[in-house]
C-alpha atoms as one frame of an Amber mdcrd trajectory, in Angstrom:
protein
   0.000   0.000   0.000   1.034   3.671  -0.309   2.089   3.806   3.345   4.273
   0.728   3.023   1.800  -1.653   4.658   1.285  -5.090   3.150  -1.891  -7.159
   2.965  -1.529 -10.945   3.018  -4.638 -13.031   2.342  -4.513 -16.437   4.010
  -6.788 -19.456   3.787  -8.674 -21.016   6.674  -6.413 -24.030   7.023  -4.783
 -24.177  10.461  -1.719 -25.714   8.831  -0.972 -22.648   6.679  -2.569 -19.617
   8.409   0.477 -18.745  10.537   3.119 -17.442   8.179   3.473 -13.720   8.960
   3.748 -11.198  11.809   1.243  -8.341  11.896  -2.307  -7.303  12.687  -4.777
 -10.174  12.267  -8.139  -9.542  10.588 -10.329 -12.657  10.785 -13.371 -12.345
   8.495 -16.561 -14.420   8.912 -15.114 -16.443  11.768 -18.566 -17.759  12.695
 -18.634 -19.695   9.417 -15.301 -21.530   9.434 -14.703 -25.048  10.664 -12.165
 -25.932  13.360 -12.285 -22.375  14.744 -10.586 -23.118  18.069  -7.461 -24.557
  16.448  -7.396 -21.926  13.709  -7.683 -19.074  16.225  -4.830 -20.537  18.248
  -2.345 -20.765  15.384  -3.443 -17.643  13.474  -3.531 -15.521  16.621   0.184
 -16.119  17.098   0.859 -13.786  14.168  -0.219 -10.837  16.359   1.821 -11.749
  19.437   4.102  -8.679  19.449   3.207  -5.620  21.550   0.991  -3.173  19.657
  -0.444  -5.723  17.234  -4.161  -6.438  17.306  -6.500  -9.330  16.539  -9.837
  -8.350  15.017 -12.666 -10.846  14.519 -15.770  -9.835  12.574 -18.633 -11.866
  11.158 -22.322 -12.277  10.618 -23.623 -14.735  13.239 -24.243 -18.376  12.424
 -25.573 -20.664  15.154 -25.159 -21.331  18.842 -23.594 -24.721  18.102 -20.594
 -23.208  16.290 -17.212 -23.445  18.055 -16.808 -19.656  17.983 -20.018 -19.072
  19.948 -18.369 -19.923  23.284 -15.549 -17.513  22.413 -18.119 -14.785  21.720
 -20.140 -15.364  24.904 -17.072 -15.672  27.126 -17.989 -19.221  28.163 -14.655
 -20.541  26.907 -12.695 -17.908  28.873 -14.742 -18.493  32.033 -14.233 -22.252
  31.825 -10.480 -21.716  32.209 -10.711 -19.306  35.176 -10.938 -20.013  38.921
 -14.490 -19.644  40.169 -13.597 -16.407  41.987 -12.451 -14.741  38.748 -15.323
 -15.778  36.513 -17.501 -13.019  35.127 -20.849 -12.852  33.395 -20.596 -11.610
  29.811 -23.673  -9.668  28.674 -23.544 -10.034  24.887 -27.019  -8.682  24.176
 -27.428  -6.045  21.496 -28.652  -3.513  24.051 -25.392  -3.879  25.993 -23.020
  -4.087  23.033 -24.523  -1.449  20.751 -21.768   1.000  21.680 -19.042  -1.579
  22.285 -17.755  -2.935  25.616 -14.346  -4.125  26.851 -14.704  -7.443  28.711
 -12.526  -9.123  31.377 -10.881 -11.318  28.726  -9.333  -8.117  27.278 -11.572
  -8.384  24.227 -13.709  -5.485  23.012 -17.070  -6.625  21.647 -19.638  -4.715
  19.632 -22.832  -5.536  17.735 -23.792  -3.381  14.746 -27.122  -4.202  13.093
 -28.332  -2.847   9.768 -30.656  -0.537  11.706 -27.690   0.770  13.721 -25.775
   1.468  10.519 -28.668   3.389   8.939 -29.257   5.355  12.148 -25.599   6.400
  12.124 -25.642   7.763   8.589 -25.456   4.767   6.256 -27.564   5.837   3.250
 -26.960   3.022   0.789 -29.377   0.376   2.084 -33.172   0.358   2.009 -34.258
  -1.686   5.022 -37.754  -2.106   3.609 -36.394  -3.764   0.474 -34.101  -6.010
   2.520 -37.037  -7.111   4.672 -39.168  -7.893   1.621 -36.421 -10.055   0.099
 -35.849 -12.185   3.215 -37.956 -14.168   5.624 -38.204 -12.772   9.145 -35.809
 -15.391  10.540 -33.300 -14.716   7.740 -33.511 -10.973   8.321 -32.892 -11.375
  12.059 -29.939 -13.684  11.444 -28.245 -11.867   8.555 -29.021  -8.225   9.354
 -29.960  -8.020  13.044 -27.080 -10.167  14.345 -29.214 -12.884  15.942 -27.854
 -16.414  16.226 -29.765 -19.498  15.100 -30.718 -21.229  18.320 -29.713 -24.811
  18.972 -32.498 -27.186  18.032 -34.311 -24.935  15.561 -32.351 -25.987  12.491
 -32.649 -29.402  10.850 -28.888 -29.528  10.210 -26.145 -29.126  12.806 -24.134
 -26.044  11.916 -20.954 -27.506  13.381 -21.388 -30.611  11.210 -22.015 -28.472
   8.129 -18.967 -26.256   8.639 -16.895 -29.385   9.217 -17.680 -30.452   5.654
 -16.030 -27.352   4.182 -12.667 -27.736   2.445 -10.290 -25.576   0.434 -11.252
 -26.817  -3.016  -8.068 -25.546  -4.654  -5.978 -27.666  -2.282  -8.220 -30.700
  -1.803  -9.681 -31.213  -5.307  -6.878 -31.546  -7.867  -9.374 -32.516 -10.598
 -11.454 -29.352 -10.092 -10.628 -26.544 -12.539 -13.295 -23.894 -11.796 -12.239
 -21.506 -14.563 -11.900 -24.133 -17.279 -14.516 -24.664 -19.982 -15.113 -28.121
 -18.452 -14.403 -27.671 -14.708 -14.632 -31.415 -13.987 -13.520 -32.721 -17.371
 -15.433 -35.898 -18.195 -16.187 -36.736 -14.554 -19.865 -37.481 -13.969 -21.907
 -34.824 -12.142 -25.480 -34.593 -10.886 -27.577 -31.425 -10.993 -30.345 -30.324
  -8.664 -32.648 -27.424  -9.512 -35.115 -25.717  -7.189 -37.490 -23.517  -9.203
 -39.507 -21.216  -6.969 -42.828 -19.622  -7.795 -43.465 -15.970  -8.566 -42.979
 -13.531  -5.708 -43.772 -10.223  -7.352 -40.086  -9.800  -8.178 -39.808 -12.389
 -10.959 -39.164 -16.092 -10.882 -36.113 -17.241  -8.966 -34.354 -20.547  -8.516
 -31.159 -22.284  -7.503 -28.893 -24.749  -9.275 -26.430 -27.049  -7.514 -23.681
 -29.057  -9.227 -22.622 -32.154  -7.273 -19.921 -34.676  -8.118 -21.035 -38.135
  -6.921 -18.545 -40.602  -5.427 -16.839 -43.160  -7.636 -17.319 -45.895  -5.047
 -20.125 -46.748  -2.641 -19.606 -44.814   0.570 -17.357 -42.186  -1.056 -17.791
 -38.440  -0.789 -20.103 -36.093  -2.661 -18.656 -32.736  -3.689 -20.710 -29.626
  -4.374 -18.450 -27.819  -6.828 -20.703 -24.992  -8.027 -23.957 -23.285  -7.105
 -25.970 -20.625  -8.909 -28.886 -18.517  -7.681 -31.028 -16.780 -10.294 -33.797
 -14.207 -10.038 -36.090 -12.527 -12.516 -35.920 -15.351 -15.071 -38.953 -16.922
 -16.719 -39.137 -20.720 -16.751 -37.896 -20.865 -20.368 -34.761 -18.964 -19.360
 -34.268 -21.197 -16.335 -34.440 -24.270 -18.564 -31.908 -22.655 -20.911 -29.567
 -22.146 -17.950 -29.796 -25.838 -17.085 -29.055 -26.714 -20.704 -25.884 -24.591
 -20.537 -24.729 -26.658 -17.575 -25.326 -29.914 -19.440 -22.766 -28.628 -21.942
 -20.374 -27.431 -19.241 -20.425 -30.702 -17.282 -20.849 -34.402 -17.997 -24.337
 -34.494 -16.490 -25.911 -37.868 -15.707 -28.787 -36.792 -13.452 -31.004 -33.729
 -13.099 -33.498 -33.516 -10.247 -36.057 -30.705 -10.571 -38.609 -29.421  -8.084
 -41.871 -29.271 -10.047 -44.014 -27.950  -7.201 -45.973 -25.039  -8.631 -46.325
 -23.923 -12.224 -42.794 -22.665 -12.826 -41.055 -25.873 -11.803 -43.328 -27.921
 -14.035 -42.604 -25.577 -16.935 -38.852 -25.879 -16.406 -39.097 -29.674 -16.264
 -41.189 -29.979 -19.435 -38.522 -28.091 -21.412 -35.531 -29.780 -19.757 -36.787
 -33.298 -20.465 -36.766 -32.504 -24.201 -32.961 -32.178 -24.225 -32.350 -34.370
 -21.156 -34.992 -37.140 -21.097 -33.558 -38.638 -17.880 -34.510 -35.547 -15.824
 -36.425 -36.536 -12.683 -39.372 -34.432 -11.408 -39.860 -34.114  -7.645 -43.154
 -32.897  -6.239 -42.470 -31.443  -2.797 -44.788 -32.824  -0.147 -44.456 -34.014
   3.444 -42.933 -37.372   2.507 -40.606 -36.177  -0.271 -39.142 -33.336   1.806
 -38.558 -35.711   4.685 -36.766 -38.146   2.370 -34.548 -35.390   0.937 -33.510
 -34.136   4.371 -33.016 -37.631   5.804 -30.698 -38.525   2.923 -28.663 -35.336
   3.321 -28.469 -35.763   7.091 -27.168 -39.283   6.562 -24.518 -38.029   4.118
 -23.401 -35.168   6.393 -23.229 -37.312   9.538 -21.106 -39.865   7.691 -18.654
 -37.171   6.574 -19.529 -37.894   2.949 -20.111 -34.331   1.752 -17.643 -31.607
   0.819 -18.043 -28.068  -0.475 -15.590 -25.246  -1.091 -15.435 -22.927   1.928
 -16.173 -19.924  -0.281 -19.758 -21.216  -0.625 -21.013 -19.460   2.515 -24.497
 -18.966   1.034 -24.777 -22.735   0.753 -24.302 -23.205   4.499 -26.729 -20.395
   5.256 -29.196 -22.230   3.037 -28.911 -25.465   5.005 -29.075 -23.507   8.268
 -32.463 -22.126   7.176 -34.050 -25.588   6.836 -36.341 -26.198   9.805 -38.164
 -29.184  11.213 -41.858 -28.328  11.424 -45.058 -30.022  12.486 -48.047 -29.840
  10.157 -51.552 -29.074  11.497 -52.226 -32.796  11.131 -49.335 -33.654  13.444
 -46.902 -34.888  10.785 -43.211 -33.992  10.988 -41.635 -32.540   7.855 -39.081
 -29.901   6.839 -39.410 -26.518   5.208 -38.025 -23.018   4.738 -40.218 -19.949
   4.568 -40.165 -19.217   0.843 -43.283 -17.097   0.637 -41.460 -13.758   0.505
 -39.331 -13.899  -2.607 -35.716 -14.954  -2.544 -34.930 -17.581   0.079 -31.524
 -18.727   1.182 -33.015 -22.222   1.468 -33.110 -22.665  -2.309 -29.476 -23.768
  -2.573 -30.019 -26.427   0.081 -33.038 -27.944  -1.667 -31.199 -27.867  -5.004
 -28.250 -29.717  -3.475 -30.537 -32.301  -1.908 -32.287 -32.825  -5.257 -28.910
 -33.825  -6.687 -27.724 -35.994  -3.790 -31.024 -37.916  -3.545 -30.115 -39.662
  -6.803 -28.186 -42.018  -4.517 -31.008 -43.778  -2.628 -30.968 -43.924   1.154
 -28.837 -46.887   2.189 -27.118 -47.246  -1.195 -23.714 -46.561   0.364 -23.919
 -50.010   2.001 -25.252 -52.069  -0.866 -22.516 -54.659  -0.420 -23.176 -54.791
   3.353 -19.508 -54.204   4.034 -20.194 -50.640   5.008 -17.032 -48.600   4.557
 -15.185 -47.310   1.523 -12.563 -44.640   0.977 -12.127 -42.795  -2.308  -8.673
 -41.706  -3.452
């Protein structure tokens, strides 16, 4: 920089994020896996007197490793009982910033705080209309997803994240054929009209080569304002970009059915899925099984994908049945990417990873 300062951008691997000496700026720390170990090794870069460590992020969930760091529970657990202190991390207390006994200054700044202090570039009304109430509170009002509300464990989801450039040697994201001739499965969630144009989400998943191997979500796309013909054309582009062997499409509502009718003309093997209580439960159960088994990977840059899975909730219908859903009645929903991914992964039936009854396989 003009003043002689240098900026070094490091990945979120604990094995490599410890190479320099200087101020540490840790972005989106509530969304990285293995936070405790990463904080320990990366924090060493700011050991010298006068250097600072700054952590900033939108909140994720109360089950994330960083939550105990934020609430002070981790610090208190290491102190004698006489030195423990209650950390008030409510917005009312932290609106102006507070220095705590662990020598860490904490502050919460919501979108409303920013606008009240002169930020003129965001229309809160528009933001509210484009998100569900729970999404707005989480993404813009700094509220954490409470333990037990989400269908997927946030800690398990973040643990599936990898550095794709390091871990996937066959993945060339900027090439004309990012996965070469390797088979991929597509999932497409086509939402209905919301007054802002049709929107949808596409997920590209690489299935395992062997039973019990790992799925990889290598690309996701969210689209808005496209008619169903345009959405079908987008899917066709991806059949030329990848060696596609499966396309699962949500046909619930008129737009999804329209997309499917066009797609099956150029890809007859496309599979329509009508979302109902049973089908949603099957999709989530399959994905839960894959995540718990450590059989899913995504590039850590796909933060919207994890937010999507975090928005999936277990609900009870008026008839007493348990199913899963995201509130998609107010336009764009972060849940779309999750449903699209599940529509791809479900092409491997539940239990298929143990077809030979020997149970375990490792893919190299």
